[in-house]
FILUMPA-21119 format. One record per residue (C-alpha): residue number from 1; x, y, z. Coordinates in steps of 0.02 Angstrom, whole numbers, plus 50000, padded with zeros to 5 digits. Example, Ala and Ser with C-alpha at 12.3 -4.5 7.8 and 13.67 -1.06 7.14 Angstrom:
2
+-----+-------+-------+-------+
|   k |    c1 |    c2 |    c3 |
+-----+-------+-------+-------+
|   1 | 50615 | 49775 | 50390 |
|   2 | 50684 | 49947 | 50357 |
+-----+-------+-------+-------+
! end
This chain:
321
+-----+-------+-------+-------+
|   k |    c1 |    c2 |    c3 |
+-----+-------+-------+-------+
|   1 | 50399 | 49903 | 48797 |
|   2 | 50227 | 49825 | 48864 |
|   3 | 50226 | 49844 | 49073 |
|   4 | 50121 | 49805 | 49200 |
|   5 | 50130 | 49870 | 49395 |
|   6 | 50272 | 49801 | 49467 |
|   7 | 50375 | 49755 | 49632 |
|   8 | 50535 | 49753 | 49664 |
|   9 | 50607 | 49596 | 49681 |
|  10 | 50690 | 49602 | 49858 |
|  11 | 50532 | 49629 | 49922 |
|  12 | 50453 | 49477 | 49849 |
|  13 | 50603 | 49383 | 49898 |
|  14 | 50597 | 49431 | 50087 |
|  15 | 50391 | 49375 | 50092 |
|  16 | 50451 | 49221 | 50008 |
|  17 | 50586 | 49159 | 50146 |
|  18 | 50484 | 49221 | 50280 |
|  19 | 50372 | 49110 | 50230 |
|  20 | 50474 | 48974 | 50203 |
|  21 | 50542 | 48982 | 50387 |
|  22 | 50354 | 48981 | 50464 |
|  23 | 50355 | 48811 | 50366 |
|  24 | 50254 | 48858 | 50224 |
|  25 | 50244 | 48790 | 50037 |
|  26 | 50302 | 48914 | 49925 |
|  27 | 50296 | 48956 | 49756 |
|  28 | 50455 | 48916 | 49650 |
|  29 | 50611 | 49018 | 49622 |
|  30 | 50601 | 49189 | 49572 |
|  31 | 50650 | 49248 | 49395 |
|  32 | 50820 | 49310 | 49382 |
|  33 | 50753 | 49498 | 49379 |
|  34 | 50750 | 49662 | 49483 |
|  35 | 50556 | 49692 | 49456 |
|  36 | 50407 | 49552 | 49489 |
|  37 | 50234 | 49589 | 49410 |
|  38 | 50099 | 49660 | 49534 |
|  39 | 49992 | 49493 | 49460 |
|  40 | 50151 | 49380 | 49539 |
|  41 | 50141 | 49440 | 49699 |
|  42 | 49935 | 49426 | 49685 |
|  43 | 49944 | 49250 | 49683 |
|  44 | 50077 | 49189 | 49774 |
|  45 | 50004 | 49295 | 49918 |
|  46 | 49840 | 49200 | 49888 |
|  47 | 49953 | 49052 | 49886 |
|  48 | 50015 | 49090 | 50056 |
|  49 | 49880 | 49131 | 50162 |
|  50 | 49768 | 48981 | 50080 |
|  51 | 49918 | 48843 | 50135 |
|  52 | 49930 | 48973 | 50334 |
|  53 | 49805 | 48930 | 50440 |
|  54 | 49867 | 49111 | 50543 |
|  55 | 49733 | 49234 | 50520 |
|  56 | 49894 | 49341 | 50569 |
|  57 | 50018 | 49281 | 50452 |
|  58 | 50030 | 49436 | 50369 |
|  59 | 50072 | 49519 | 50502 |
|  60 | 50201 | 49389 | 50536 |
|  61 | 50274 | 49362 | 50359 |
|  62 | 50305 | 49593 | 50375 |
|  63 | 50374 | 49580 | 50532 |
|  64 | 50520 | 49447 | 50484 |
|  65 | 50566 | 49560 | 50327 |
|  66 | 50750 | 49673 | 50374 |
|  67 | 50802 | 49841 | 50270 |
|  68 | 50878 | 49749 | 50129 |
|  69 | 50732 | 49682 | 50065 |
|  70 | 50659 | 49849 | 50027 |
|  71 | 50779 | 49875 | 49889 |
|  72 | 50902 | 50035 | 49879 |
|  73 | 50749 | 50107 | 49974 |
|  74 | 50797 | 50029 | 50133 |
|  75 | 50969 | 50101 | 50134 |
|  76 | 50912 | 50267 | 50101 |
|  77 | 50808 | 50270 | 50228 |
|  78 | 50948 | 50221 | 50355 |
|  79 | 51069 | 50366 | 50285 |
|  80 | 50938 | 50501 | 50334 |
|  81 | 50990 | 50648 | 50455 |
|  82 | 50841 | 50596 | 50588 |
|  83 | 50678 | 50494 | 50570 |
|  84 | 50554 | 50620 | 50489 |
|  85 | 50693 | 50662 | 50360 |
|  86 | 50667 | 50452 | 50323 |
|  87 | 50463 | 50483 | 50321 |
|  88 | 50490 | 50606 | 50179 |
|  89 | 50584 | 50499 | 50103 |
|  90 | 50477 | 50363 | 50098 |
|  91 | 50346 | 50457 | 50019 |
|  92 | 50427 | 50494 | 49881 |
|  93 | 50526 | 50327 | 49847 |
|  94 | 50421 | 50200 | 49896 |
|  95 | 50347 | 50174 | 49728 |
|  96 | 50524 | 50086 | 49698 |
|  97 | 50462 | 49951 | 49798 |
|  98 | 50291 | 49939 | 49722 |
|  99 | 50215 | 50013 | 49627 |
| 100 | 50034 | 50098 | 49643 |
| 101 | 50039 | 50098 | 49832 |
| 102 | 50032 | 50267 | 49917 |
| 103 | 50104 | 50368 | 50094 |
| 104 | 50054 | 50514 | 50151 |
| 105 | 50105 | 50606 | 50309 |
| 106 | 49956 | 50693 | 50405 |
| 107 | 50013 | 50814 | 50554 |
| 108 | 49913 | 50907 | 50694 |
| 109 | 50035 | 50998 | 50867 |
| 110 | 50062 | 50804 | 50942 |
| 111 | 50068 | 50673 | 50837 |
| 112 | 50121 | 50645 | 50647 |
| 113 | 50013 | 50473 | 50560 |
| 114 | 50093 | 50390 | 50420 |
| 115 | 49946 | 50348 | 50329 |
| 116 | 49941 | 50178 | 50178 |
| 117 | 49822 | 50161 | 50032 |
| 118 | 49839 | 49993 | 49955 |
| 119 | 49812 | 50000 | 49762 |
| 120 | 49794 | 49795 | 49770 |
| 121 | 49623 | 49663 | 49793 |
| 122 | 49698 | 49512 | 49825 |
| 123 | 49748 | 49452 | 50011 |
| 124 | 49736 | 49669 | 50035 |
| 125 | 49689 | 49624 | 50237 |
| 126 | 49836 | 49507 | 50260 |
| 127 | 49949 | 49627 | 50145 |
| 128 | 49910 | 49786 | 50228 |
| 129 | 49960 | 49702 | 50403 |
| 130 | 50141 | 49641 | 50321 |
| 131 | 50170 | 49798 | 50256 |
| 132 | 50145 | 49914 | 50428 |
| 133 | 50199 | 49794 | 50520 |
| 134 | 50386 | 49781 | 50404 |
| 135 | 50379 | 49978 | 50427 |
| 136 | 50352 | 49976 | 50609 |
| 137 | 50500 | 49870 | 50662 |
| 138 | 50604 | 49973 | 50532 |
| 139 | 50574 | 50097 | 50630 |
| 140 | 50655 | 50065 | 50803 |
| 141 | 50793 | 49953 | 50702 |
| 142 | 50847 | 50130 | 50617 |
| 143 | 50812 | 50248 | 50776 |
| 144 | 50915 | 50113 | 50889 |
| 145 | 50759 | 50095 | 50977 |
| 146 | 50736 | 50267 | 51039 |
| 147 | 50559 | 50282 | 50906 |
| 148 | 50422 | 50155 | 50916 |
| 149 | 50218 | 50176 | 50862 |
| 150 | 50104 | 50268 | 50990 |
| 151 | 49974 | 50173 | 50880 |
| 152 | 49931 | 50082 | 50729 |
| 153 | 49783 | 50088 | 50638 |
| 154 | 49683 | 49960 | 50523 |
| 155 | 49543 | 50012 | 50402 |
| 156 | 49507 | 49822 | 50429 |
| 157 | 49436 | 49742 | 50583 |
| 158 | 49538 | 49614 | 50677 |
| 159 | 49587 | 49448 | 50633 |
| 160 | 49645 | 49393 | 50802 |
| 161 | 49670 | 49427 | 50982 |
| 162 | 49730 | 49608 | 51011 |
| 163 | 49848 | 49550 | 51109 |
| 164 | 49918 | 49473 | 50973 |
| 165 | 49926 | 49579 | 50881 |
| 166 | 50005 | 49719 | 51021 |
| 167 | 50112 | 49586 | 51049 |
| 168 | 50197 | 49559 | 50862 |
| 169 | 50208 | 49759 | 50861 |
| 170 | 50268 | 49818 | 51034 |
| 171 | 50115 | 49961 | 51015 |
| 172 | 49948 | 49985 | 51044 |
| 173 | 49837 | 49939 | 50872 |
| 174 | 49647 | 49999 | 50833 |
| 175 | 49548 | 49906 | 50696 |
| 176 | 49402 | 49984 | 50592 |
| 177 | 49458 | 50153 | 50569 |
| 178 | 49465 | 50268 | 50434 |
| 179 | 49613 | 50255 | 50362 |
| 180 | 49763 | 50122 | 50389 |
| 181 | 49913 | 50208 | 50474 |
| 182 | 50079 | 50217 | 50604 |
| 183 | 50063 | 50366 | 50699 |
| 184 | 50190 | 50436 | 50803 |
| 185 | 50274 | 50585 | 50921 |
| 186 | 50272 | 50723 | 50819 |
| 187 | 50439 | 50746 | 50908 |
| 188 | 50491 | 50600 | 50852 |
| 189 | 50538 | 50690 | 50680 |
| 190 | 50683 | 50757 | 50772 |
| 191 | 50769 | 50577 | 50830 |
| 192 | 50926 | 50577 | 50728 |
| 193 | 50964 | 50399 | 50627 |
| 194 | 51109 | 50292 | 50695 |
| 195 | 51173 | 50252 | 50508 |
| 196 | 51155 | 50438 | 50460 |
| 197 | 51265 | 50458 | 50298 |
| 198 | 51283 | 50627 | 50205 |
| 199 | 51373 | 50593 | 50067 |
| 200 | 51284 | 50403 | 50047 |
| 201 | 51091 | 50475 | 50037 |
| 202 | 51138 | 50617 | 49932 |
| 203 | 51223 | 50442 | 49817 |
| 204 | 51079 | 50360 | 49856 |
| 205 | 50935 | 50483 | 49797 |
| 206 | 51035 | 50536 | 49636 |
| 207 | 51005 | 50325 | 49601 |
| 208 | 50796 | 50339 | 49676 |
| 209 | 50788 | 50461 | 49555 |
| 210 | 50838 | 50374 | 49397 |
| 211 | 50717 | 50219 | 49453 |
| 212 | 50600 | 50310 | 49486 |
| 213 | 50604 | 50408 | 49317 |
| 214 | 50626 | 50239 | 49246 |
| 215 | 50462 | 50181 | 49319 |
| 216 | 50371 | 50327 | 49266 |
| 217 | 50413 | 50318 | 49114 |
| 218 | 50326 | 50132 | 49071 |
| 219 | 50196 | 50133 | 49224 |
| 220 | 50052 | 50234 | 49128 |
| 221 | 49927 | 50126 | 49234 |
| 222 | 50006 | 50181 | 49392 |
| 223 | 49989 | 50365 | 49340 |
| 224 | 49792 | 50327 | 49292 |
| 225 | 49776 | 50242 | 49464 |
| 226 | 49817 | 50387 | 49563 |
| 227 | 49732 | 50505 | 49442 |
| 228 | 49588 | 50420 | 49474 |
| 229 | 49628 | 50413 | 49670 |
| 230 | 49632 | 50595 | 49682 |
| 231 | 49480 | 50631 | 49577 |
| 232 | 49353 | 50487 | 49579 |
| 233 | 49228 | 50575 | 49463 |
| 234 | 49347 | 50611 | 49327 |
| 235 | 49306 | 50507 | 49169 |
| 236 | 49405 | 50443 | 49041 |
| 237 | 49445 | 50584 | 48932 |
| 238 | 49470 | 50720 | 49091 |
| 239 | 49595 | 50575 | 49151 |
| 240 | 49692 | 50571 | 48947 |
| 241 | 49708 | 50748 | 48973 |
| 242 | 49794 | 50780 | 49121 |
| 243 | 49918 | 50654 | 49052 |
| 244 | 49921 | 50750 | 48884 |
| 245 | 49856 | 50596 | 48797 |
| 246 | 49703 | 50588 | 48687 |
| 247 | 49582 | 50463 | 48738 |
| 248 | 49608 | 50335 | 48605 |
| 249 | 49799 | 50357 | 48625 |
| 250 | 49768 | 50318 | 48826 |
| 251 | 49679 | 50142 | 48774 |
| 252 | 49794 | 50090 | 48665 |
| 253 | 49948 | 50118 | 48766 |
| 254 | 49868 | 50047 | 48934 |
| 255 | 49818 | 49899 | 48817 |
| 256 | 49992 | 49864 | 48769 |
| 257 | 50020 | 49885 | 48971 |
| 258 | 49882 | 49732 | 48980 |
| 259 | 49765 | 49831 | 49059 |
| 260 | 49610 | 49968 | 49027 |
| 261 | 49530 | 50121 | 49079 |
| 262 | 49382 | 50024 | 49153 |
| 263 | 49479 | 49909 | 49233 |
| 264 | 49567 | 50049 | 49337 |
| 265 | 49449 | 50161 | 49358 |
| 266 | 49357 | 50001 | 49433 |
| 267 | 49490 | 49925 | 49526 |
| 268 | 49505 | 50109 | 49595 |
| 269 | 49312 | 50155 | 49641 |
| 270 | 49294 | 49995 | 49739 |
| 271 | 49465 | 50016 | 49847 |
| 272 | 49379 | 50195 | 49871 |
| 273 | 49197 | 50112 | 49930 |
| 274 | 49237 | 50004 | 50030 |
| 275 | 49345 | 50140 | 50129 |
| 276 | 49211 | 50264 | 50125 |
| 277 | 49077 | 50137 | 50174 |
| 278 | 49202 | 50043 | 50340 |
| 279 | 49162 | 50255 | 50388 |
| 280 | 48990 | 50241 | 50399 |
| 281 | 48949 | 50383 | 50291 |
| 282 | 48767 | 50355 | 50189 |
| 283 | 48750 | 50272 | 50038 |
| 284 | 48705 | 50434 | 49934 |
| 285 | 48867 | 50521 | 50015 |
| 286 | 48978 | 50370 | 49958 |
| 287 | 48868 | 50360 | 49779 |
| 288 | 48931 | 50565 | 49761 |
| 289 | 49085 | 50561 | 49784 |
| 290 | 49130 | 50410 | 49664 |
| 291 | 49024 | 50509 | 49560 |
| 292 | 48879 | 50394 | 49523 |
| 293 | 48729 | 50446 | 49488 |
| 294 | 48601 | 50395 | 49630 |
| 295 | 48634 | 50236 | 49773 |
| 296 | 48555 | 50128 | 49662 |
| 297 | 48695 | 50141 | 49532 |
| 298 | 48809 | 50136 | 49620 |
| 299 | 48764 | 49989 | 49732 |
| 300 | 48744 | 49891 | 49564 |
| 301 | 48936 | 49907 | 49525 |
| 302 | 48990 | 49879 | 49695 |
| 303 | 48898 | 49710 | 49696 |
| 304 | 48992 | 49679 | 49522 |
| 305 | 49156 | 49709 | 49602 |
| 306 | 49135 | 49654 | 49754 |
| 307 | 48981 | 49488 | 49742 |
| 308 | 48909 | 49576 | 49875 |
| 309 | 48783 | 49743 | 49911 |
| 310 | 48858 | 49897 | 50037 |
| 311 | 48758 | 49857 | 50168 |
| 312 | 48807 | 49680 | 50161 |
| 313 | 48999 | 49712 | 50161 |
| 314 | 48970 | 49838 | 50302 |
| 315 | 48893 | 49703 | 50422 |
| 316 | 49038 | 49585 | 50340 |
| 317 | 49165 | 49722 | 50396 |
| 318 | 49069 | 49758 | 50578 |
| 319 | 49005 | 49904 | 50529 |
| 320 | 48833 | 49988 | 50530 |
| 321 | 48738 | 49936 | 50350 |
+-----+-------+-------+-------+
! end
């Protein structure tokens, strides 16, 4: 059956309902189905942002989301024993909310950071702000206000006054960082959750595992993008081998999902290139990491993806050309 990456309808409804409360025009009512194609979400995010004069509209929409808008994942997070378990569950089950994007935990002796790696390109900054704002507020809710982020970091530049961000999020904010992340004290992982329920948790895990299996069986495109983010130098044949397919069979199955290996690779490399350029790496190093033969080949590809040179992108992002 043809399939494209999708999001849960509950998350889409949450964004649209929040937009309505802000007085913004929203698209027609969502169809009665459990998953919404990512391309449709791209369209309504663009429409909402165009209609809004507020540069922080993504932040405000995300802050308005509730646990129920995260589908069964929200209920599963609430039922966990402690905050650290909820973080681990989010990593495992986030594809139920939105396929393609990923979370990762990075730890040191004093901090644990929840790093967000989005897969979308349309209204990327606004949607990153919405995703992290929703999780910052969810954290306070499921812990009874006992846990708040130490800091929230965005890979992009500030879209408004820092004080506005900190007022909405309730924590310090950094911009133009290497990663989009929520950072917590390591000790927060031991904080018990106010609605912990072992029986409910195991029941929800079984349902979520079944949902993940269904999504994994359908969304080859998501699996291809995940491999490309992990191994940007891999070509079609190497990715196909990892998926136990021939290159020709991979092409046919991706075509059935309405996409192609070239399109998925371009999307993955474009997102990674922007992140590496924000880190102020030398162009030669960016090109090498992404598998290009030289700086010139990388610059040509980047201009095709974004309509600007790597240097122009750095300037627009507030970095060093």
